[in-house]
N, C-alpha and C positions, 0 to 999 in steps of 0.2 A: 928604474929611476934612481936618482941619487938623493942623498939626504937633503941637499939644497933644494931640490924640486919639491920634496915633501914639505919642507919648511915654507916655501913660497905658496904652495896650495893651502896650507894651514892658515897663513896670513890672509889669503884671498877669501877663504871660507869664513874666517872670523869677521872680516870686514863686511862680507855679505850678510851674515847673521846680525851684526850690529846695525847695519843699514835697514834691514827688514824690521828690527825691533823699533828703531827710531821712527820709521814710516808708520808702523802699526800704532805707536803711541800718539803720533800726530793725528792719525785718522780717528782714533778713539776720542781724543780731545775735541776734534772738530764735531764729531757726532754728539758728544755730550753738550756742547754749546748749542747745536741745532735743536736738540731735544728740549733743553731749557727754554729756548726761544719759543718752540711749539707749545710748551706748557704755559708759558706766559700768554701767548696768543689765545690759548683755550680759556684761560681765566678771564681775559678781557672780553672774549666772545660771550662768555656767560654773563658778564656784567652788562654788555650791550643788549643781550636777550632780555634781561630783567628790565632794562630801560624801555625797550619796545613794549613789553607787557604793560608797563605803567602808562605809557602813552596811549595804548589801546584801551585801557580800562581806568577811566578817571576815578573810580572808587578807591583805587590804590593810592591816590594822592594823599589820602587821609593818613598814610604812614608818616608823612612829614608834618602833620599837625601835632606838634609836641605838647605834652601835658605831663605834669607831675602826678596827676590823679590816675591811679591804676584802674583797670577794668575791674568790675565786681568779680568776686571769686566764683566764676561760672565754670561749668563743665562745657566741653566742646559743643555738645548737643544743644546747649542753651544759647549759643551765640547766634546772632542774626546772620543772614546771608552775607551782608556787607562785612561784618566782623570775620566771618569764615574766610572770605576772599582775602582779607588782610592777613589773616593767620597763615593761609597757604602760601601767600606771597613771601611773608617773613620766613616761613619754613624753607622755601626755596633759596632765599638769601643765605640763611644759616648753613644749608647744605653746600652751597657754592663757597662760602667762606671757609668751611671745614676743608674743602679740597685745597684751597690756597694755603691755609694754615699748615696742613700736612706737607704740602709741596715745599713750603718754606723751611720746615724742620728738616726734611729729607734733602734739601739742597736742589730740588728740581726746578725751582724758580729763583730769581735773584733774591738775595737776603733782604733787600729793601722793599720787596713786594708786599709782604704781610702788613707792615706798618701802615700802608695806605688803606688797606682793607680794615684794619683795626680802627683807624680814625673814623671811617664810615660807620662801623658798628657802634662806636662810641656815640656818634650823632643819632643813629637809629634807636639807641637805648633811651632817647628822650620821648619815644613813641610808646604809648601804653600797649599798642598792638604788638610791637616787637618784644617788649618785656613779657607780655602774657605768653607769646609764642616761645620765647626762650625758656620760660618755666615749664611749658607744656612738653617740649622736646628734650629737656636737659638729660634725661636718662638714656637717650638714643645716641649720645656722643660722649667722647672722652671727657672726663672731669676737667682736665687741664684746658681743653678747648673751650668748654662752657665758661670756666673761670676767666679765660682771656676775653670772652665776649661780654662779660658782665660790665655794667656801667663804670666808666672811669670818671670819678667826680670832678676831675680837673677840666674835662671837656664839656663845653656848653654848646647847645644847638645853635 
């Protein structure tokens, strides 16, 4: 082969490599978008599941009976069955919120997703059950997350 043939093969190979890299980048971008959408759907699914639980168990409606009066300084064992149900429901909410919070920080869900959840937790902080639960589980989560869940005085129920 001549030098011209080698030069043409080099150009063709270079074009092939560049095309493969562009295609790979396009595929990666598409998969990242798909995964973010799946993560978003998972968080919404968790929210829907919590809603179903509330519909099936009317005792949980008390979570939205807002009060500035905190529950007595009771240990978990001293809570009534109704209060325990509320605490476990709130604990589930907090766990789901942590998932969305982390996903927002990591960029696994759209950046505007966590603020919606934050507004919800600001409203829930008007519930003595939610505040009691937040204090009960605070050592189980990152300090930054718990601080983000604390009441925002600017938000009213």
